C-alpha positions as a printed Julia matrix, in Angstrom:
100×3 Matrix{Float64}:
 -38.08  -215.53  -138.22
 -35.69  -217.93  -138.25
 -32.28  -217.93  -140.14
 -31.93  -220.38  -143.02
 -28.81  -222.04  -141.56
 -31.02  -224.82  -139.77
 -33.03  -225.17  -142.83
 -30.63  -228.15  -143.77
 -33.26  -230.62  -142.36
 -35.21  -230.37  -145.77
 -32.05  -230.44  -147.82
 -32.05  -226.87  -149.3
 -29.36  -226.86  -151.53
 -28.57  -223.23  -152.22
 -26.08  -220.61  -150.84
 -27.42  -217.23  -150.54
 -25.71  -214.69  -153.09
 -22.94  -212.29  -151.63
 -24.71  -209.75  -149.47
 -27.9   -211.88  -149.06
 -29.14  -214.35  -146.63
 -32.08  -216.78  -146.61
 -34.81  -216.72  -143.86
 -38.12  -218.74  -143.57
 -41.17  -218.59  -141.53
 -44.64  -220.97  -141.4
 -46.64  -219.97  -144.04
 -49.4   -222.38  -143.04
 -49.96  -225.72  -141.22
 -47.94  -227.42  -144.42
 -45.72  -224.9   -145.82
 -42.56  -222.67  -144.88
 -42.15  -219.6   -147.08
 -38.43  -219.06  -147.85
 -37.22  -215.64  -148.03
 -34.16  -213.9   -149.74
 -33.14  -211.08  -147.91
 -30.6   -208.34  -148.8
 -28.13  -206.79  -146.31
 -28.07  -203.76  -147.77
 -30.11  -200.85  -146.18
 -32.3   -198.53  -148.02
 -33.88  -195.14  -147.08
 -37.14  -196.17  -148.2
 -37.9   -198.94  -145.66
 -35.97  -197.09  -142.64
 -32.79  -199.06  -142.89
 -34.41  -202.52  -142.75
 -33.17  -205.36  -144.94
 -35.38  -206.18  -148.07
 -36.83  -209.37  -148.81
 -38.26  -211.26  -151.68
 -40.02  -214.6   -151.72
 -37.62  -217.48  -152.85
 -40.41  -220.13  -152.81
 -42.21  -222.51  -150.51
 -41.45  -225.72  -148.85
 -43.73  -228.67  -147.97
 -41.86  -230.14  -144.82
 -44.2   -233.46  -144.91
 -43.8   -234.07  -148.64
 -40.29  -232.68  -148.73
 -41.29  -230.89  -151.98
 -40.47  -227.28  -153.13
 -43.0   -224.85  -155.06
 -42.38  -221.96  -156.98
 -44.03  -218.6   -155.92
 -46.84  -217.2   -157.65
 -46.39  -214.2   -155.21
 -45.44  -213.78  -151.54
 -49.04  -214.87  -150.51
 -49.7   -217.48  -153.19
 -47.76  -220.88  -153.57
 -47.34  -221.93  -157.28
 -46.69  -225.44  -158.91
 -44.04  -228.13  -157.52
 -40.61  -227.56  -158.76
 -37.69  -229.65  -159.14
 -35.14  -228.26  -156.69
 -32.28  -229.03  -159.28
 -34.14  -226.69  -161.66
 -34.01  -223.8   -159.24
 -31.61  -221.04  -158.56
 -30.34  -219.31  -155.49
 -32.23  -216.09  -156.24
 -35.64  -217.81  -156.82
 -37.55  -221.06  -157.4
 -39.56  -219.45  -160.11
 -38.8   -221.25  -163.73
 -37.71  -219.74  -166.75
 -39.95  -220.23  -169.65
 -38.33  -219.37  -172.78
 -40.44  -218.67  -176.08
 -39.39  -221.05  -179.24
 -37.25  -218.18  -180.63
 -35.45  -217.86  -177.44
 -34.75  -221.58  -177.28
 -33.67  -221.3   -180.93
 -31.11  -218.61  -179.99
 -29.48  -220.55  -176.99
């Protein structure tokens, strides 16, 4: 796995939150998996860093995708609609929209 620092080639705009860092790994021939990793250690995983899937990046098309889970790529997203924690989109109900 490589550090996200050299992912600037794909214009990744987010800075990792405090105590976190990004990693990427080749997911398949066209997609790179982007992982958000936590620097804190936990007993349940023998002190290794924990990570969650941030999303996926298609380097040929220069497009980002939200994850369905760590093994399944979801829909294309506009990078400006993503957050530094995830590419998953927030879907509000009509009531939530009326209250915001």
